[in-house]
N, C-alpha and C positions, 0 to 999 in steps of 0.2 A: 225744740228744733232738732231736726235729724242731722246726724253727722255722717257724711258721704266719705268713706274711708278709701275709695279707689275709683278715680275717674280719669279719662284722658281727653280733656277739653281742648287740648292742643291738636287733636286729630282733625284732619282736613274736612271730615264729614260735618263739622261745626262751623266751617268758614262762612256759610251763608247767614247764619244768625247767632253767632257766638255771643256778641255783646248783649243782644236782647235776652237770650236765654239766661246767661250768668246774672244779668241785672234783675232777673225775675225770681231768683232763688229764694230770697228772704220772704217774700210774699206767699211763697208756696211751702214755707216751713223748712227749708234747707238752711241750716245754720253755718256749717263748715264743710269744706271740700278739700280732700287731699288730691291734688292732681299729680299723677305718677308718670315719671319718664320711663321710657323703653329703649330708646337709642339716643345718640347725641343731639340730633336735631330736636326731639321732643323734650330732652332735658333743658335745652336753652329756651324753648317756648314755655316750658313750665315755670322757669324763673320769670319770664316776663309776665305770665298770668298772676304770679304772687305779687308782683309790683303793682298791677293793675286793680287787683280786687283784695279787699281786706280780709275776707272770709276764705280765700284760697291760699292753702299752704302746699309746699311741693315735696315730692320725693325724687331724689336723683339716683339712677342706677341704670344698668344696661341689662336688658332682657336677654335670656340665653339664646334666642334666635337672632340676636343683633351683635354677638360678641366679635364680629369681624371689625366692629367699631374700636375694639380695645386693644390698647397697648400701654406702655408705661406712661407715655405723655398724656394719654387720655385719662388714665388712672389719676394722675396728678391733678387734672382739671377737675375730676369728681372730688378728690380730696379737698381741693381749695374751695370749691363752690358749695359743698355740702355744709360748711361752716357758717353760711349765711343765715341770718335770723329766721327766715320763713321756710328753711328747708328742715322738714320735720322727720325725714326718714330716708333710708337708703333703699332704692327699689325702683322698678321691680326687677329682682334677681332670682336665680335659681337654675332649674333644669327642664328642658323640654324635649323629650324623646319621641313626642308624637310627630313633630315635623322634621326632626333630625335623626337619622338612622346610622349615619357614618360614625364608626367608633372613635376616629381621631377627632372629630368635631365635638362628640360627646365628652371626650376627655378634656378638650379645651372649655367646654361649658363647666365641667366640674372645677377646673382650675380657677376660672374667673368668678364662680360662685363663692369659692372659698376666700378669694382675695376681697371680694366686696363684702362678705360677712366679716372679715377682719377689719375692713375700713369702718364698718358700722361699730364694732368693738372700740376701735381707736378713738372715734368721735363721739362715743356714748349716745349713739342714735339707734332707734329701732329699725328693723328691716321689714320689707314687704316681699314675700317669697312666692314665686310662681313655680308650680311643680306639676307637670303633666306627663302622664306615662313614665314616670320616674320615681315611684314611691320609695323603692328600696334604696336607690342611690341617694335621694334627698335625705332620707332618715339616717343613712350611714354617715354621710358627710356631716350632718348637724350634730350627731352624737360625737363623731370624731374631733370636732373643733369646740366641743362644749357649748353648743348654741343656747343651752339654757342660761347662759351668762349674757346672751344678747336678746333683748326683748323683740317681739315681732308678731307678725300675722301671716298665716298661710292663706293667701289670696285665692279666691274662686276655688274653694276646696272641692275636689272632685273624687276623693278616695272613700274608704269604708268608715263607718262610725268608730271602729276599733282603732284605726290609724289616727283619727281625730282625737281620740282620748289620749293616745301617746303624745301627740303635740301639746295637748292641754297640760299633761303631767310635766312637760318641759316648760310650762309657763306661757305657751303660745296662745294667740287668739286665732279664731277660725272666721275667715271672711265669707259671708253668705250673701248671694246676690239673686238675680232673677231667675237662675236655673231652678231654685227651690220651688218655684211656682209650676214648674213643668210636670205633667202627669207622670212621665217616665223617670223622674229623678227620686227613685225610692231610697237610695243610699243617702242622698243629701237631706231628704226629709226626715230620715232616722237620726241623722247627725244633729240636725237643727232641733229635733225634739229631745234629744238625750244628753248633749253636753251641757255643762253649766251655762246658764245665760250670761253670766259675768265673763264668758270667754267668747262671746259672739260679737262681730262687727258687721254693720250693714254696708254694702258696696254695690256698685252697679257694673264696673269695668266698661262704662259707656265709652263709645257709642255701640258696644257689643252686648249681646245677651239680655235683651229687654225681656221683662217678665210678661207672663199672661196678665192682662188680655192684649198686650201690645207686642207679643212675640214676633220677631222677624222685622221689626221696625227699628229706626235709630233709637238707641236707649239714651236716657239722661237721668239725672238725680231726681227729677220729678216723678219717676216711676217708683222711688224707694218705698212709698206707703204700701204698695202691692206686695213688696218683699216682707215689710214689717207685719202686715196682716196675715201672711201665710205663716210666718213663724209663730205669731200669737196664737193662730188656730191650732198649729201642731202642738203647742205647749199648754193650750188651755188658759192662756192669760190674755190681757188686753193689748191691743196694738200700742197704746200709750206706754204700757210697761216696757214693751220691747224697744220703743224709741228712746225712752229715758234711760234704760239700762245700757243699750249700745252706745249711746252718746257718752255716758260715763266711762264705759270701757275704752272707747277711743281716745278720751282725754287722759286716761291713765297711761296709755300706750304713746301717744303723740304729745310728749310732755312740752314741746316747744309751741304748741298751739295756745294762743292767748285767749282764754275764756272771757 
């Protein structure tokens, strides 16, 4: 069964058929889903999904583009709810300089990234990290707070194989999704082929980033076999080996998931 390590089924794009889609996961070979919060509304919806579906676990955190949501009261809410049994991670958190160019806002992103990393350390939870156009600052922060002591995954990895290997040395996993199937994703293909298989997680980031042959359409976990197939081809192994290995990897990282 495939382990989906990063989905957003709380997104309004799933409003028309969410129940039907999620109810079909098992028959399509999807065994576990981590639904990932990005703002406070999505964190609350994520908790609801974990209550509705036995195979759905949650991650609570505030995306760097949504840090306007964050203050001490909100942080305390995260702190309290992250202790719930089916909250498996803190995320998604991190830095995004693609959308945000204002130095003051970037500074606030760095502050709340550090605070949420420390929350994960405090609660002994792994982290799901978003980093876009912020490779240098992300690595600097992580080394500065000794992130090797906080397990986690670099979600939707978009940097070079060399940077991926640096994260792997820190004990981090690399999240690989539909982008690896795109013809122009040379760096990600190199990363998927060269880093240890025991450091790769399968993810969709759905409803975004659907793989070929469904690129441009709404994504879902049902597309993960395309991702596994591409990684398998790049590594010269079977799709089944990729699925089995990445599930094992995810279970080692997300220790609150009940197998």
